[in-house]
C-alpha positions in Angstrom: 17.5 2.4 13.2 14.7 3.9 11.7 11.7 1.9 9.7 11.5 2.7 6.0 8.4 2.8 4.1 8.1 1.5 1.0 4.9 1.8 -1.5 4.2 -0.7 -4.2 1.1 -0.6 -6.4 1.0 -4.0 -8.5 -1.9 -3.3 -10.6 -4.5 -0.2 -11.0 -8.1 -1.2 -12.1 -9.3 0.7 -14.7 -12.6 1.2 -16.6 -11.5 1.0 -20.7 -13.9 3.8 -21.0 -15.7 6.3 -18.8 -17.1 9.8 -19.7 -15.3 10.2 -23.0 -11.9 9.4 -20.8 -9.4 6.0 -21.8 -8.2 3.8 -18.8 -9.5 5.4 -15.8 -8.6 4.2 -12.6 -10.9 2.6 -10.3 -9.3 0.6 -7.7 -5.7 0.3 -6.8 -4.2 -2.7 -5.4 -1.4 -1.9 -2.7 1.5 -3.2 -0.8 3.2 -1.1 2.1 6.6 -2.6 2.9 8.1 -1.2 6.9 12.1 -2.5 6.7 14.2 -2.0 9.6 17.6 -3.7 9.1 17.1 -7.6 8.1 13.6 -7.0 9.8 10.2 -6.3 7.7 6.9 -6.5 7.4 4.1 -5.6 5.1 0.4 -4.8 4.9 -1.7 -5.0 1.4 -5.3 -4.7 0.4 -7.4 -2.6 -2.2 -7.9 1.0 -2.5 -11.0 2.7 -4.3 -10.4 5.8 -6.4 -13.7 8.0 -6.7 -14.7 8.3 -10.6 -17.8 10.3 -10.2 -15.8 13.3 -10.9 -13.1 13.2 -13.3 -12.7 17.3 -13.8 -8.7 16.4 -12.2 -8.3 13.5 -14.7 -4.7 12.3 -15.2 -4.3 10.4 -18.4 -3.4 7.0 -17.8 0.4 7.3 -19.2 0.7 10.7 -17.3 0.3 8.6 -14.1 2.9 9.0 -11.5 3.5 6.7 -8.3 3.3 9.8 -6.2 -0.2 10.8 -7.9 -1.2 6.9 -7.3 0.6 7.2 -3.3 -1.9 10.4 -3.0 -5.1 8.3 -4.1 -4.2 5.6 -1.6 -3.3 7.6 1.1 -6.2 9.9 1.2 -8.5 6.7 1.3 -6.6 4.8 3.8 -5.6 5.1 7.7 -1.9 4.8 7.0 -0.9 6.1 10.8 -2.6 2.9 11.6 -1.0 1.0 8.9 2.5 2.5 10.3 1.9 1.4 13.8 0.8 -1.8 12.9 3.8 -2.8 10.5 6.4 -1.2 13.2 4.5 -3.2 15.9 5.3 -6.2 13.7 9.0 -5.6 13.5 9.4 -4.9 17.1 7.7 -8.2 17.8 10.2 -9.7 15.2 13.3 -8.2 17.2 11.8 -9.1 20.9 9.8 -12.1 20.0 7.1 -12.8 23.3 6.8 -16.3 21.6 8.6 -18.7 19.9 8.2 -22.4 18.4 10.5 -25.1 19.1 10.9 -28.5 17.6 11.1 -31.2 20.0 14.5 -31.7 21.8 14.3 -35.6 20.7 
């Protein structure tokens, strides 16, 4: 079974106004989850969004998840994140260490 990866963006930090634009996103909180059957792993963090050039500005109400994915993907090492998630799922499936309660 292959790992399915999913982005979530719980919060978008915005400047109320900047260069006569409203709700200008400058920071994205992200979660990237990998799931394979009953196993899963998640990484999370924040990613800055450049606001020095607003010539390609997208109005907040017109933003799509795909737009935000593009911003975040371009500023993160997505391959590295996928590798860590994959390794964690593999460790869940085939642990090299386990914690056990005492037998008494």
